C-alpha positions in Angstrom: 3.4 -23.2 -5.0 1.1 -21.6 -7.6 3.2 -20.8 -10.6 1.1 -17.7 -11.2 1.4 -16.3 -7.7 3.3 -13.1 -7.0 5.4 -15.0 -4.4 6.5 -17.6 -7.0 7.2 -15.0 -9.7 9.2 -12.8 -7.3 11.2 -15.8 -6.1 11.9 -16.9 -9.7 12.8 -13.4 -10.8 15.3 -12.8 -7.9 16.7 -16.3 -8.2 17.3 -15.9 -11.9 18.9 -12.5 -11.5 21.2 -13.8 -8.7 22.0 -16.9 -10.7 23.1 -14.8 -13.6 25.2 -12.6 -11.4 26.8 -15.6 -9.7 27.5 -17.2 -13.1 29.1 -14.0 -14.3 31.2 -13.7 -11.2 32.2 -17.4 -11.5 33.2 -17.1 -15.2 35.2 -14.0 -14.5 36.9 -15.7 -11.5 37.7 -18.8 -13.7 39.2 -16.6 -16.4 41.1 -14.6 -13.9 42.6 -17.8 -12.3 43.5 -19.1 -15.8 45.4 -15.8 -16.5 47.2 -16.0 -13.2 48.3 -19.6 -13.8 49.4 -18.8 -17.3 51.4 -15.8 -16.0 53.0 -17.9 -13.3 53.8 -20.6 -15.8 55.4 -18.0 -18.1 57.4 -16.6 -15.3 58.6 -20.1 -14.4 59.6 -20.8 -18.0 61.3 -17.4 -18.3 63.2 -18.0 -15.0 64.3 -21.4 -16.2 65.7 -20.0 -19.5 67.5 -17.2 -17.7 69.1 -19.5 -15.2 70.3 -21.9 -17.9 71.6 -19.0 -20.0 73.6 -17.7 -17.0 74.9 -21.2 -16.3 75.9 -21.7 -19.9 77.6 -18.3 -20.2 79.5 -19.0 -16.9 80.8 -22.3 -18.1 84.3 -22.5 -19.7 83.3 -25.1 -22.2 79.8 -25.6 -23.6 80.7 -29.2 -24.4 81.2 -30.0 -20.8 77.6 -28.9 -20.2 76.3 -30.8 -23.2 78.1 -34.0 -22.0 76.0 -34.1 -18.8 72.3 -33.7 -20.0 71.1 -35.9 -17.1 71.9 -33.0 -14.8 69.3 -30.8 -16.5 66.8 -33.7 -16.8 67.0 -34.1 -13.1 66.6 -30.4 -12.7 63.4 -30.4 -14.7 61.9 -33.2 -12.7 58.5 -34.2 -14.2 58.1 -35.6 -17.7 55.8 -32.7 -18.6 58.8 -30.4 -18.8 61.2 -30.1 -21.8 64.5 -28.3 -22.4 66.3 -28.0 -25.7 69.6 -26.2 -26.5 70.2 -25.6 -30.2 73.4 -24.5 -31.9 72.7 -23.7 -35.5 70.7 -26.7 -36.7 72.2 -29.1 -34.1 70.5 -29.9 -30.9 73.1 -30.0 -28.2 70.7 -30.8 -25.4 67.3 -32.4 -26.2 65.3 -33.3 -23.1 61.8 -34.0 -24.4 60.4 -37.0 -22.6 57.0 -36.9 -24.5 58.6 -36.2 -27.9 56.6 -33.1 -28.4 57.2 -31.8 -31.9 58.8 -28.4 -31.8 57.9 -26.0 -34.6 60.5 -23.7 -36.2 60.8 -20.8 -33.9 61.9 -17.3 -35.2 65.0 -15.9 -33.6 64.2 -13.6 -30.6 66.6 -11.7 -28.4 63.8 -11.5 -25.8 62.0 -14.4 -24.2 59.0 -15.2 -26.4 56.1 -17.6 -25.7 54.1 -19.9 -27.9 51.3 -22.5 -27.4 51.7 -25.8 -29.2 48.6 -27.9 -30.0 50.0 -30.3 -32.6 49.5 -33.3 -30.4 47.2 -34.3 -27.6 49.8 -32.9 -25.2 49.2 -29.1 -25.4 52.4 -27.4 -24.3 53.5 -23.9 -23.5 56.9 -23.0 -25.0 59.3 -20.2 -24.1 62.5 -19.5 -26.1 65.4 -17.1 -26.5 68.3 -16.6 -28.8 71.7 -15.5 -27.6 75.3 -15.5 -28.7 78.4 -17.0 -26.9 81.9 -16.5 -28.3 80.5 -15.6 -31.6 78.3 -18.7 -31.8 74.4 -18.4 -31.9 72.4 -20.5 -29.5 68.7 -21.0 -28.9 67.3 -22.0 -25.6 63.8 -23.6 -25.6 61.9 -24.5 -22.4 58.4 -25.9 -22.2 55.8 -27.2 -19.9 52.6 -29.1 -20.6 49.2 -27.6 -19.7 48.2 -30.7 -17.8 49.0 -29.2 -14.4 47.3 -25.9 -15.1 44.3 -27.6 -16.6 44.1 -30.0 -13.7 43.9 -27.0 -11.3 41.4 -25.3 -13.6 39.1 -28.3 -13.9 39.2 -28.9 -10.2 38.3 -25.3 -9.6 35.6 -25.4 -12.2 33.9 -28.5 -10.6 34.0 -26.8 -7.2 32.8 -23.6 -8.6 29.7 -25.3 -10.2 28.9 -27.0 -6.9 29.2 -23.7 -5.1 27.1 -21.9 -7.7 24.3 -24.5 -7.5 24.4 -24.3 -3.7 24.4 -20.5 -3.8 21.4 -20.4 -6.2 19.5 -22.9 -3.9 20.3 -20.7 -0.9 19.3 -17.5 -2.7 16.0 -19.1 -3.9 15.2 -20.3 -0.4 16.0 -17.0 1.3 14.1 -15.1 -1.4 11.1 -17.4 -0.8 11.3 -16.7 2.9 11.5 -13.0 2.3 8.6 -13.0 -0.1 6.5 -15.0 2.4 7.4 -12.5 5.1 6.9 -9.4 2.9 3.6 -10.5 1.4 1.9 -11.6 4.6 0.1 -8.3 4.7 -1.3 -9.1 1.2 -2.4 -12.6 2.4 -4.1 -11.0 5.4 -5.8 -8.6 3.0 -7.0 -11.4 0.7 -8.3 -13.5 3.6 -10.2 -10.5 5.1 -11.6 -9.6 1.7 -12.9 -13.2 1.2 -14.9 -13.0 4.4 -16.9 -9.9 3.3 -20.3 -10.7 2.0 -23.6 -8.8 1.5 -24.3 -9.1 5.2 -21.0 -7.5 6.3 -20.6 -4.6 3.9 -20.0 -2.4 7.0 -16.8 -4.3 7.8 -13.6 -2.5 7.0 -10.3 -4.2 6.3 -7.5 -3.7 8.8 -4.1 -5.3 8.1 -1.5 -5.4 10.9 1.6 -6.1 8.8 1.5 -4.1 5.7 3.8 -2.1 3.4 2.9 1.2 1.9 1.7 -0.5 -1.3 -0.6 -2.8 0.7 -1.8 0.2 2.7 -2.8 1.9 -0.5 -4.6 -1.2 -1.7 -6.3 -1.6 1.6 -7.5 2.1 1.5 -8.8 1.6 -2.0 -10.7 -1.6 -1.1 -12.2 0.1 2.0 -13.2 3.1 -0.1 -14.8 0.7 -2.6 -16.6 -1.1 0.2 -17.9 2.2 1.4 -19.3 3.0 -2.0 -20.8 -0.5 -2.3 -22.4 -0.1 1.1 -23.8 3.3 0.2 -25.1 1.9 -3.1 -26.6 -1.1 -1.5 -28.3 1.0 1.1 -29.6 3.3 -1.6 -30.9 0.2 -3.5 -32.7 -0.9 -0.3 -34.2 2.5 0.1 -35.2 2.5 -3.6 -36.9 -0.9 -3.2 -38.7 0.3 -0.1 -39.7 3.6 -1.7 -40.8 2.1 -5.0 -42.9 -0.4 -3.1 -44.5 2.4 -1.1 -45.2 4.5 -4.2 -46.8 1.6 -6.2 -48.7 0.2 -3.2 -50.7 3.4 -2.6 -52.4 3.6 -6.0 -52.8 -0.2 -6.2 -54.5 -0.2 -2.8 -56.8 2.6 -4.0 -57.7 0.6 -7.0 -58.3 -2.6 -5.2 -60.1 -1.0 -2.3 -62.5 1.1 -4.4 -63.3 -1.9 -6.6 -64.0 -4.2 -3.6 -66.3 -1.6 -2.1 -68.1 -1.0 -5.3 -68.6 -4.7 -5.9 -69.8 -5.4 -2.4 -73.4 -4.3 -3.3 -75.4 -3.2 -6.3 -74.4 0.2 -7.7 -75.8 2.7 -10.2 -74.2 3.4 -13.5 -73.2 6.8 -12.0 -71.2 5.1 -9.3 -69.4 3.0 -11.8 -68.6 6.1 -13.8 -67.1 7.7 -10.7 -65.1 4.6 -10.0 -63.7 4.6 -13.5 -62.8 8.3 -13.2 -61.0 7.6 -9.9 -59.2 4.6 -11.5 -58.2 6.7 -14.4 -56.5 9.1 -12.1 -54.6 6.3 -10.4 -53.6 4.8 -13.8 -52.4 8.2 -14.9 -50.3 8.4 -11.7 -48.8 5.0 -12.4 -48.1 5.9 -16.0 -46.2 9.0 -14.9 -44.1 7.0 -12.5 -43.3 4.4 -15.2 -42.5 7.1 -17.8 -40.2 8.8 -15.2 -38.5 5.5 -14.5 -38.0 4.8 -18.2 -36.5 8.3 -18.6 -34.1 7.8 -15.8 -33.1 4.4 -17.2 -32.5 5.8 -20.6 -30.5 8.7 -19.0 -28.3 6.3 -17.1 -27.5 4.5 -20.4 -26.9 7.8 -22.2 -29.7 6.9 -24.7 -31.3 10.4 -24.6 -30.5 12.6 -27.5 -30.1 16.2 -26.6 -31.5 18.8 -29.0 -29.5 21.7 -27.7 -30.1 25.3 -28.7 -29.3 28.8 -27.5 -31.8 29.6 -24.8 -32.7 32.9 -23.3 -32.9 32.0 -19.6 -35.0 35.0 -18.7 -37.7 34.4 -21.3 -37.9 30.6 -20.5 -38.3 31.2 -16.8 -40.8 34.0 -17.2 -43.1 31.6 -19.2 -42.7 28.9 -16.5 -43.4 31.3 -13.6 -46.5 32.6 -15.2 -47.7 29.0 -15.6 -47.2 28.2 -12.0 -48.6 31.4 -10.5 -52.1 29.9 -10.5 -50.9 26.8 -8.6 -49.0 28.9 -6.1 -52.0 31.2 -5.5 -54.1 28.2 -4.3 -51.7 28.0 -1.3 -51.3 31.8 -1.2 -47.6 31.4 -2.0 -45.8 34.3 -3.6 -43.2 33.7 -6.3 -40.6 36.3 -6.7 -38.0 36.3 -9.4 -34.6 38.0 -10.0 -33.8 37.1 -13.5 -30.8 38.2 -15.6 -30.8 38.0 -19.4 -28.3 35.1 -19.5 -28.3 32.5 -22.2 -27.3 28.9 -22.1 -26.9 26.1 -24.7 -29.4 23.4 -23.5 -32.2 21.2 -24.6 -35.3 23.4 -24.3 -37.7 20.7 -23.1 -35.3 19.2 -20.6 -34.4 22.6 -19.3 -38.1 23.4 -18.7 -38.6 20.0 -17.1 -35.8 20.4 -14.7 -36.8 23.9 -13.6 -40.5 22.9 -13.5 -39.8 20.0 -11.2 -38.0 22.3 -8.7 -40.8 25.0 -8.8 -43.5 22.3 -8.5 -41.7 20.7 -5.6 -41.3 24.1 -3.9 -45.1 24.8 -4.3 -46.0 21.3 -3.1 -43.9 21.4 0.1 -44.1 25.1 0.7 -46.0 26.6 3.6 -49.2 28.6 3.0 -48.7 32.3 2.8 -45.0 31.5 2.2 -42.7 32.7 -0.5 -40.6 31.1 -3.2 -37.6 33.0 -4.6 -36.2 32.2 -8.0 -32.8 33.8 -8.9 -30.6 33.6 -12.0 -27.0 34.7 -12.0 -23.8 33.9 -13.8 -20.6 32.8 -12.0 -17.3 31.1 -12.7 -16.3 27.8 -11.2 -13.0 26.1 -11.9 -12.4 28.3 -15.0 -15.8 27.4 -16.4 -18.7 29.8 -16.7 -22.1 28.7 -15.4 -25.6 30.1 -15.3 -26.9 29.4 -11.7 -30.6 29.0 -11.1 -31.6 28.8 -7.5 -35.1 28.1 -6.1 -35.4 29.0 -2.4 -38.5 27.8 -0.5 -38.9 30.0 2.6 -40.0 28.4 5.8 -39.2 24.8 4.8 -36.5 23.0 6.6 -34.9 19.6 5.7 -33.0 17.8 8.3 -29.3 17.4 7.6 -29.6 13.6 7.6 -32.0 13.8 4.6 -30.1 16.3 2.4 -27.6 13.8 0.9 -30.5 11.6 -0.3 -33.0 14.0 -1.8 -31.9 13.3 -5.3 -32.3 9.6 -4.9 -35.1 7.9 -6.8 -38.4 7.6 -4.9 -36.7 9.1 -1.8 -39.0 11.2 0.3 -38.5 12.6 3.8 -40.8 10.9 6.3 -42.7 14.2 6.8 -43.6 14.4 3.1 -44.8 10.9 2.6 -48.4 12.0 2.4 -47.7 14.7 -0.1 -47.6 13.2 -3.6 -46.3 15.1 -6.6 -47.0 14.3 -10.2 -43.6 12.5 -10.6 -44.3 10.2 -7.7 -41.0 10.7 -5.9 -38.9 10.9 -9.0 -38.9 14.6 -9.7 -35.6 15.5 -8.1 -34.0 12.4 -9.5 -35.0 13.5 -13.0 -33.6 16.9 -12.3 -30.2 15.4 -11.3 -30.2 13.2 -14.5 -31.0 16.2 -16.7 -28.2 18.2 -15.2 -25.8 15.2 -15.7 -26.8 15.1 -19.4 -25.9 18.8 -19.7 -22.6 18.3 -17.9 -24.0 20.5 -15.2 -24.8 19.8 -11.6 -27.7 19.9 -9.2 -27.3 20.6 -5.5 -29.2 21.5 -2.3 -28.4 23.2 0.9 -30.2 24.5 3.9 -30.1 28.3 4.4 -31.4 30.4 7.3 -34.5 31.3 5.3 -35.3 27.8 3.9 -34.2 25.0 1.7 -32.4 26.1 -1.5 -32.0 24.0 -4.7 -29.4 25.1 -7.2 -28.9 24.2 -10.9 -25.7 25.1 -12.6 -25.9 25.0 -16.4 -22.6 25.5 -18.4 -22.8 28.5 -20.6 -21.2 26.6 -23.5 
């Protein structure tokens, strides 16, 4: 068994706790039996003294009793018992087979007890003083501990055996319970090991599981769902970036091969260089955009925030894009409120510009683009909401969750290339994230609507 496994540690913990409890119960039982034996021994000694006292007081002559000590010796039986009758300083009866030294005992009208340890034979003494015919007597009875200790030692040995057996049984039962209780976790581990990059769509299902394992299973399945989504997004990104870079490279290679296939004039070469320069500029924009997104992901972009008047900033942008929109006979209408936000001026313009340029690029001729600015409160925070609605444009529901992915373009818009090369909306999302805002898109009855929410503060 692995000493670091949960099964081993639970077994060890429960076994240790049960062992401590069993030891505590054993010690308390041992002490309780010891007290019972002492109490029974004291009662036996007290009963012996009382019987002898009655016997002496009922006798006509104490000397007749003293003359027959063998009677009392036979009554005592074993050599571990003693009986002494003292009159003044004289021992009238001295039955002490083991010659246990008796200390000087203070006079007591009630039965008193004392433990004697002066020799190797530990003894329990009981004594009582009484008077008979004006003469003082002292009765002393005693019994060695050997019988009591023999019982205790025998009980102790049996108790240790039972404790060891109990700990072993508890350990075994605990191991069985842990094996049974953690089988859901083992199933979860085994199924998790079988998941690789080719089976990210697989979800873990454990038949025997507790509520804790169910929570862990749900968390792993949720993680697999996110990993699968990220892997699919990475595959789409690889496919899209290959497509975006292949087009200008094919143009460069194809135009160069055609030009080199036969003799050309210097004017032809100049036209080729101009065409190449356009493709180079397109590649450079894509690379710059990719570097911006990479720096934004690493939080390496320093924001230069300031108080911006949204109405003034948007009016400047709309006047700039009026000429581009007029080429497609697209009307741009605006409903602007004089709201202000704290934002980076250049990044603010870039985010809104990308949305407007995207709307013009994909908008229908003789269509209309509506730009609105309004203020609203969401989750106790105040936002300035900028919406760009492109009328007549529809995006299928399956594409909406992916429009902010890098290089992602709907199949219908593959032939339409913007200045950002498929990264414009991704840049918008990164800019909003840098400003602790959010970018979203939804399909309305009139067209597709992009929304930017800038926090007021």
